[in-house]
C-alpha positions as CSV (number, residue, x, y, z in Angstrom):
1,M,-82.6,20.1,52.0
2,Y,-84.6,23.2,53.1
3,V,-82.6,26.3,54.0
4,E,-83.0,29.8,55.1
5,F,-80.4,32.1,53.4
6,T,-78.5,34.7,55.6
7,E,-77.0,38.2,54.4
8,R,-73.7,36.3,54.1
9,Y,-75.1,34.5,50.9
10,F,-72.9,35.5,47.9
11,D,-75.9,36.0,45.5
12,Q,-78.5,38.0,47.1
13,A,-80.1,38.6,43.7
14,K,-81.1,35.0,43.5
15,H,-81.8,34.3,47.1
16,P,-82.2,37.5,49.3
17,A,-81.6,37.1,53.1
18,G,-84.2,35.4,54.8
19,S,-85.4,33.6,51.9
20,K,-86.2,29.8,52.0
21,D,-85.5,27.3,49.6
22,H,-84.9,23.6,48.8
23,I,-81.4,22.8,47.6
24,K,-79.2,19.8,47.3
25,P,-78.0,18.4,50.5
26,H,-74.2,18.6,49.5
27,E,-74.6,22.1,48.8
28,A,-76.6,23.0,51.8
29,E,-73.9,21.5,54.0
30,I,-71.4,23.9,52.6
31,L,-73.5,26.9,53.0
32,I,-74.4,26.1,56.5
33,A,-70.7,25.4,57.3
34,T,-69.9,28.8,55.8
35,G,-72.6,30.7,57.7
36,Q,-74.3,31.5,54.3
37,A,-77.6,29.7,55.3
38,K,-79.2,27.9,58.2
39,P,-81.5,24.9,58.3
40,A,-85.1,26.0,58.2
41,T,-88.2,24.3,59.0
42,V,-91.4,23.8,56.7
43,E,-94.6,25.1,57.9
44,L,-97.2,22.6,57.6
45,P,-100.9,23.7,56.9
46,P,-103.4,22.7,59.7
47,A,-104.3,19.4,60.0
48,V,-108.1,19.1,59.2
49,V,-110.1,15.9,59.3
50,T,-113.0,15.6,56.7
51,W,-115.4,12.8,57.9
52,S,-118.1,11.3,55.6
53,V,-120.5,8.4,55.9
54,G,-122.0,6.3,52.8
55,R,-122.4,2.9,51.3
56,D,-119.9,0.8,49.5
57,E,-121.0,0.6,45.8
58,I,-120.1,-3.0,45.4
59,S,-121.0,-4.6,48.9
60,N,-123.7,-1.8,50.1
61,I,-122.0,-1.8,53.4
62,V,-122.3,1.4,55.6
63,T,-119.0,3.1,56.0
64,L,-117.5,5.6,58.1
65,R,-114.6,7.5,56.2
66,A,-111.9,10.1,57.7
67,T,-109.2,11.8,55.7
68,C,-106.5,14.2,56.8
69,S,-105.8,17.3,54.9
70,R,-102.2,16.7,55.1
71,A,-102.7,13.4,53.3
72,C,-101.1,11.5,56.2
73,G,-103.6,8.6,56.3
74,N,-107.4,7.6,56.2
75,L,-109.7,5.6,58.1
76,R,-112.4,3.2,56.9
77,F,-114.7,1.8,59.7
78,T,-117.5,-0.8,59.3
79,G,-117.9,-1.8,62.9
80,S,-120.5,-1.1,65.6
81,P,-121.5,2.4,66.3
82,E,-121.1,2.1,70.4
83,L,-117.4,1.6,69.6
84,L,-117.0,5.0,68.4
85,H,-117.7,6.4,71.4
86,R,-114.6,5.0,73.2
87,P,-111.6,7.1,73.5
88,N,-109.3,4.4,71.6
89,Y,-111.7,5.0,68.4
90,G,-110.9,7.9,66.2
91,F,-108.5,9.3,63.7
92,F,-104.9,9.0,64.6
93,H,-102.6,11.0,62.2
94,G,-99.6,9.9,60.5
95,C,-98.2,13.3,60.6
96,L,-98.0,13.2,64.2
97,S,-100.9,15.8,65.0
98,Q,-103.2,15.1,68.0
99,P,-105.6,12.1,67.7
100,E,-109.3,13.3,66.8
101,P,-112.5,11.5,68.4
102,V,-115.3,11.0,65.8
103,P,-117.7,13.9,66.0
104,K,-121.1,13.3,67.5
105,D,-123.1,14.1,64.5
106,V,-121.0,11.8,62.2
107,I,-121.7,9.1,64.9
108,E,-125.4,9.6,64.5
109,R,-125.4,9.8,60.8
110,Y,-123.4,6.5,60.9
111,S,-125.9,5.0,63.4
112,S,-128.9,6.0,61.4
113,M,-127.6,4.5,58.2
114,R,-126.5,1.3,59.6
115,S,-130.1,0.8,61.3
116,D,-131.7,1.5,57.9
117,A,-129.4,-1.0,56.4
118,A,-130.2,-3.6,58.9
119,Q,-134.0,-3.0,58.1
120,N,-133.7,-3.4,54.3
121,P,-133.3,-7.1,53.4
122,V,-132.9,-6.3,49.8
123,A,-129.4,-5.0,50.4
124,A,-128.4,-8.1,51.9
125,E,-129.6,-10.1,49.0
126,R,-127.8,-7.6,46.6
127,R,-124.6,-8.0,48.4
128,E,-124.9,-11.9,48.2
129,T,-125.5,-11.8,44.4
130,L,-122.9,-9.2,44.0
131,S,-120.3,-11.3,45.9
132,I,-121.2,-14.4,43.9
133,E,-120.7,-12.5,40.8
134,D,-117.6,-10.9,41.8
135,A,-116.2,-14.4,42.7
136,E,-117.1,-15.8,39.4
137,R,-115.4,-12.8,37.4
138,M,-112.2,-13.3,39.6
139,S,-112.1,-16.8,39.1
140,N,-112.4,-16.6,35.5
141,S,-109.8,-13.9,35.6
142,A,-107.4,-16.1,37.4
143,S,-107.9,-19.1,35.2
144,K,-107.0,-16.8,32.3
145,Q,-103.9,-15.7,33.9
146,L,-102.9,-19.3,34.7
147,D,-103.5,-20.4,31.1
148,G,-101.2,-17.3,29.9
149,A,-98.6,-18.6,32.3
150,R,-98.8,-22.2,31.2
151,L,-98.5,-21.0,27.5
152,A,-95.7,-18.8,28.4
153,A,-93.9,-21.8,30.1
154,Q,-94.5,-24.0,27.4
155,I,-93.3,-21.6,24.9
156,A,-89.9,-21.0,26.8
157,A,-89.5,-24.8,27.1
158,E,-89.8,-25.2,23.4
159,G,-87.6,-22.4,22.6
160,K,-84.9,-24.1,24.7
161,A,-85.4,-27.5,23.1
162,L,-85.0,-25.8,19.9
163,K,-81.6,-24.2,20.9
164,A,-80.5,-27.4,22.5
165,M,-81.2,-29.5,19.2
166,K,-79.3,-26.7,17.0
167,K,-76.5,-27.2,19.0
168,L,-76.5,-30.7,18.7
169,G,-76.8,-30.3,14.7
170,Y,-80.2,-31.4,14.3
């Protein structure tokens, strides 16, 4: 628990009056009850949203990303740029700071990158090719995992059978 020590605290060398520290909750309850400390609040740094526009490395889809300096959440948007002008689209903080609309310059960058991507047919082909390769790789990985699970089940079943046979004296 975060507390502020008062002048009544017995060990002024360790925690001078007015200093703040995190201590164990049961110790804090005792110090607060005896007037040696009082509950303190933690000052949070200002919430600053960082906006970026870029292409996804695998799918080549243009995305708008936003993160909060308090690490309360992030935003990944791939929709229509017209939606970003609406008041219900923006960055909503998990740290209860005020919601922030998408800045106009970020919307313009996102719109221009999306229009460039729509005019580039190679990007669509690349996305389709990568999707097929990814699907094959995922399928191979899943089949290997399934084969491993089957082998583990077979070994476990054989082990149980051997134990049963030993009990019966074979």
